[in-house]
N, C-alpha and C positions, 0 to 999 in steps of 0.2 A: 681334183676336186672332194670332198666327202662329205654332206652335208653345206656348213657352212666353213674349212677348213678347205685354204688354196696350198700349195709348199708351191715354191717359187726357189730362184738364186736371190742368195744376201745381195743386198748394196752395201758398199762401201762404207756408207758412213751408219750405216747398225751394227760396222761389227763392235764398238761399248757396251749397247746393248744387250749382244748378244751375248759374249764375253760376261757381264752380268748374269743373263741367262745360266749358264753354261754356272757358275761361280753355285748359286740358289741351290740350282739340281744334283753337281756332286757334293755341295758341304757336307761333312763327316760322315761318307759312306761306303770311300773303302779308306778311310783311316782321318784321323783328327784333320777339320778341317779340305785343305786338295787342291790341286794342280792344274787340275784339266785346263778353268778358260783361263792362266797365261801358256798351255803348251799349244791351245787355239792361236793367241796372241803372237805366238812365236814361229810354227808352221805357217800362215800368213806369208810370211817372207824367204817361206823354204821354195828352188827351185823346182820343188816337186809338186807342190799346192797346184791342183786345180778350182781356177776358181768358174769353169763353166759346171762343175759339178760343186758349187756349196752354198745348199739349200737352207732354204728355212720354212718351217709350216708358220701360215699367218691365219688367224682366225678374228670378225670383226674387227679388225688391225690391227690386231695387235699382235705381234711376235710368241709360240708356245713350245716351239722349238724347230731344234738345229741336226742338218747332219750335213756332212762334207768327205773328201777323199782324197787319193794323196796316191801321187803314181811312187809303186817298189818294184822290188823287185825280189825272186829269190834262185838262188846258184843251188844247181842240182845237185845231184850224186853225179852223176857224168861230166859237168862242167860246162853245160849249159844255161844262161841268164835267161829268166824266165819273166820276163816284163809284167805285174799284175796291179791292180786298184786293190788299195785298201780303203776301210769305210771306218769312220770316226773320230776323234769322237762324235757323239749321237746325244739327245736327253730334249725329256720333253718338262716342259712346266711343271713344278712341286703336287701344284692342283687338280692335274692332269693328270697325276701316274693310276695305273690300275685302272683306270675306269673299263668297266664293260667286261674284267675277267671273271674268272670261275669264282676266285678267291675274294671279286670288289665284286657285284654284279652292281652295280652303278656306274650312271653314267649324267656329266652334266645338262641340261634340256635347256638352252636362251632363251625360247618360249614356251616353257612354265616361268622359270623368273618373269619376264617381260610380262606377263599375262598379269603378275599380283604388282608386280612396280605400275605396269597402268594403270590398275585399275581405282588406285588413291587418284591417278589424275582424272577423274571423274569423282569422285569426291570431294562435297564443300564444304570450308571448312567453313563451322555454326559461332564462331569468338573468337576473340584477341584479334592481333593488328591484323591477321587475311584471314580475316571469316569475309564469306562470299564467295573467296575465292577458290580456283582449285588446289588441295593437300599437295605439298610439295614436303617430298621425301628430304630425312638429309643423308647425306653418300653413306656414312654407317647405318641407316637402317635401311635402303638398297642394296648392300651389301647380307645382314640380319633376313630379310626377307630372301631375298635372290637365293641363297644359300640355303632357306629353309623349304621352301618351295621348288630350288632347282633339279637339286638330286634325285634323280625320279631312278627303279628297274631298270634297264635295259633293255628290258623283254616287253614286261607290264605296262612301262610306265609312271607304278606308283608311288608316291612321294618317299622314300632314302627314310624322313625325319619323322615321326608321329607325337614326340614332346617334346618341346622348347622350356627351357629357363629363362627371363628374363629380369635382368636384376639393375633397375635407374632408380634416377637421384630422380625427387619430385618434379613437374613442372615442365616434363618429357615429353607429353600428351601420349601417355601413355594410353588413356579411356578413351582416344580420338583415334587412335590406333590399331584399339583392337572392336572398337567398333567398329569401322571399317574395311577389317579381317573378315567380321562379322555378315558382315552384308555383304563381303566378295562371297564366302560360301553359300548364303543365301542364292545371288544369283548368276556366282560367275568359275564356281570349283569346277575344274571336271578333270575326267585321265583318259591319256592317250600315249601309245607306243611313243615313246623318244625323239619330235621332230618331225611326229605326222598327227602335225591340232587339224587336221583335215578329217579323222577317223576322232574326233573329244567328243564323249560319254557324261554327258551333267548328270548331275547326282539327282535324284528322286527323291520326294518329299525329305530334302536338305533339314537336320536337323541343327541349329544352334542357342551352346549356351552360355549365359552371362553369368556367371558362378561370382559368388563373395557367400563373406561370411555370417554379414546380416542382408537383408530386403536392399536399403537403404544405397550400400554399391552396388548390388545387383545392378539394382536400375539405372544406375551411372553410365556406364556399359551400355545396356540397351535403349536408355535413354536417346543418349549421346546419337547411338545407333537412326535411335526414331530421327532425329536431328535431321542428319547427317544426308539420310535417304529422302525425306518432305526437302530438301535443296535441293539434292543431285539428280533430274529429270531424265539421263539413263538409270535411274534405280529405281525412283521414281513409279514411275511403269511400269515395272520390275514385279513389284510389290505390294503387298495389300498394311498399310500405315496402319494401324487404329490408335489409337490416343491412351489407353491402359492394357487391352490385351495386347500377344505375342503377334508381333512379325507375319508375315504371312507372306511364301512366294505366289502373286495370281494363277498361274496354269501348273506348276507345278508341286502346289502343298507345301510342308512340312512346317517349320518355325524357326521365329528365334526370341529367347526368353530369357524372366531374370532368373534366376535360384539362386537357396539359401537357405541356411538350416529354419528358416523360417517358412519357406514352401514343403507345404503339406503331404504331396508327392513328391519328392526327391524324385524315381524311376526316373535316369534319363533318356534309356530308350536306344538308342542310336546314335550317337550322338556323330555330326561330322567333325563339326567345330567346339569343344570345349576352353573357357576362358576361365581361369582361376584369377581371382583383379584380391589385388593386395594381402598375396598367402601368408605372407606372417608375422598379422592378424590372427588364423586361424588355428584353432588349441589346438585340432587333431587334423586329421588325412581326410576326413570322411567326403567333402566333398569333393573334393580331387579324385578319390577313392570311386565315387559314384561316377565322373566322371570315365574314368579307363575302366569302368569293368562294362561298356556295353561298342568298346572297340572295337570286337573278335569281328561287328556284324559289317561295318564298311570295310571300302577297299581301301582308304586312305586318311583316316580319322584323321585331328592333329588336338593336341592337348598347349594351348599356351600359358604358361601358368607369371605371373609378373610379383612382384613383390621391391618395393624401398626398403627393405631391413628391415627396420623398425626396434620398437623397446624390446628385447626379452628375447631378441629370434635366438638364439644357439636353445630354448627350449620348448620350441615350437619344431614340427615339420619341416620349416620350409630350409633349416638350418643342414637339414641331410641331405636336398637334393641342394644347399648351398656347395654342400660338401664335397658330392659326386658329381655338380657342374667342374668343382675345379681340380679334380682330379681327369676330368677328358680335358681341357685343358693343356695343362703338364703332361697326357700323353699315358697318361698312368691304364686310364679305361679309355679304349679305340669301337 
């Protein structure tokens, strides 16, 4: 066992699941489609199959890898028959391939993904039919946040991603989610080598910017954060939450504030988390550029862009991000 991975024997009732894993892993790798899943299906019926050496790798109750052995023989030049064991097919789940290699120095740390997901359970919803209850993330939100916070450098533990593009329809609690993320960066964001949370180092003087094209929209995210913080006991005890001024951490300082084109001093300093709300309404990329300009001052800053598309978006800087995101999704950009 390494970290939370277990290698064990495959069970008969798992054959179909393992064959599906093999098909997904080999699909379009060496040829259009693949045959490996059918090969293993047939090999299990062969007398040379060794069930005592038919292994799967399991993590968090899910099968993520597979390996098997077969009896074989080599006929030497002098006529001798030498019995041997052959290995394969062998595969790993697609999203786990290349992790921690020189060409791809990142691993998925479930403890880091769990931190942000569990954080929302401490945030109390302040409006809607679920007000006064802990915020419950939808599965797609768990996937989104888990990917953003879970992928980290194999040595340092710094986040792989420092910018996200979030295009969502109205009414999907965008402000509530980003407000809660802002509170996370004020209270709980940290960095540590993969799977070593006991070495966690928290941000001193965290800086969280709630940015928008105008003061009203910027205050929407900050205002939601204040309401959530005041209603959430585990958060409230860590923060000073005044009515009009920025939120401040009680012991580590820093601030969470609203930022817009109306702000006199737009110098963002060294943002830990910078959220740009309703980016389709921004006529220029000025506000976003301010956030990115200070990124070199933190170990793992994060910039979130939120948009609902809006009218005439093709002529706004948001459209450039939209096209780039589509290129990432199609694999044109890696």
